[in-house]
C-alpha positions in Angstrom: -12.0 56.0 35.9 -10.2 52.8 36.6 -8.7 51.4 40.1 -6.8 48.3 40.6 -5.3 45.9 43.8 -3.3 43.1 43.8 -3.3 40.3 46.2 -2.2 36.6 46.3 -4.9 34.2 45.4 -5.9 31.8 48.6 -5.6 28.0 47.7 -7.8 25.5 49.0 -7.5 23.8 52.6 -5.5 25.2 55.4 -2.3 26.0 53.7 -1.0 29.4 53.5 -1.5 31.4 50.3 1.0 30.9 47.6 3.8 33.6 47.3 4.6 35.2 44.5 8.1 33.5 44.9 6.4 30.0 45.2 7.3 27.9 42.1 3.8 28.2 40.8 2.6 31.5 41.9 -0.6 32.9 41.0 -1.2 36.8 41.5 -4.8 38.1 41.6 -5.7 41.6 40.2 -9.0 43.5 40.9 -9.8 46.4 38.4 -12.9 48.8 38.5 -14.1 50.5 35.4 -16.8 53.2 34.9 -18.4 54.0 31.5 -20.6 56.7 31.1 -24.3 55.9 29.6 -24.4 58.6 26.8 -27.6 60.3 25.7 -29.6 61.1 28.9 -30.9 64.9 28.6 -31.9 64.6 32.3 -30.3 63.2 35.0 -33.8 61.6 36.7 -34.4 60.1 33.1 -34.1 56.3 32.9 -31.2 55.4 30.2 -32.5 53.7 27.3 -31.9 49.8 27.0 -30.0 50.7 24.2 -27.5 53.2 25.8 -27.3 50.6 28.7 -25.9 48.0 26.4 -23.6 49.9 25.1 -22.2 51.1 28.3 -22.0 47.5 29.4 -20.1 46.4 25.9 -17.7 48.9 26.6 -17.0 47.6 30.2 -16.5 44.1 28.8 -14.1 45.7 26.1 -12.3 47.3 28.8 -12.0 44.1 30.9 -10.5 42.3 27.9 -8.1 45.0 27.0 -6.7 45.3 30.7 -6.2 41.4 30.5 -4.0 42.1 27.5 -2.0 44.7 29.3 -1.6 42.7 32.3 -0.2 39.9 30.5 2.3 42.1 28.8 3.3 44.1 31.9 3.6 41.2 34.1 5.1 38.6 31.6 2.1 36.5 32.7 -0.9 34.4 31.3 -3.9 36.0 32.3 -7.2 34.8 32.7 -10.5 37.1 33.8 -11.9 35.1 36.4 -15.1 37.2 37.1 -16.6 40.4 36.0 -19.3 42.2 37.9 -21.4 44.9 36.5 -22.8 47.1 38.8 -26.0 49.0 39.0 -26.8 52.0 37.3 -25.4 55.0 39.1 -25.2 58.7 39.1 -21.9 60.5 39.4 -22.0 63.9 40.8 -24.1 65.3 43.8 -26.3 68.3 44.3 -23.7 70.7 44.1 -21.9 69.2 41.0 -23.6 69.6 37.6 -24.1 67.8 35.3 -24.5 64.5 36.9 -23.4 61.7 34.9 -25.4 58.1 34.7 -22.6 55.6 34.7 -22.0 51.6 35.0 -19.5 50.4 37.1 -17.7 47.0 36.1 -15.2 45.2 38.5 -12.8 42.4 37.0 -10.9 39.9 38.9 -7.8 38.7 37.0 -5.5 35.7 37.7 -2.0 35.9 36.5 0.4 33.2 36.1 4.2 34.5 35.5 5.7 33.0 32.4 9.2 34.3 33.3 10.6 35.5 36.4 10.5 39.2 37.0 13.9 41.3 37.8 
């Protein structure tokens, strides 16, 4: 599961945020990733530290790869400005089986276009 949104980064002070059409624009994109935690037989079990580390590393790889994709698509320099790994959650409900323990990561990227988009 991946979700994304884009917005212009707000500059310091009282100046309005830069536009994508300004001479030195910065585009900010936020993306959310989900990594399943494998190896849990019962949804009520706490995943092992190793399984959680594996899922966390998967989120880190997803975030790094996303920057490469964004840079190529937007013809821009990409910088991962933050990555938050959210607490362990279970996907599914009482009526949905099986429940899947997962970690979520929210990455924020800053893109500085290297060539004008047409």
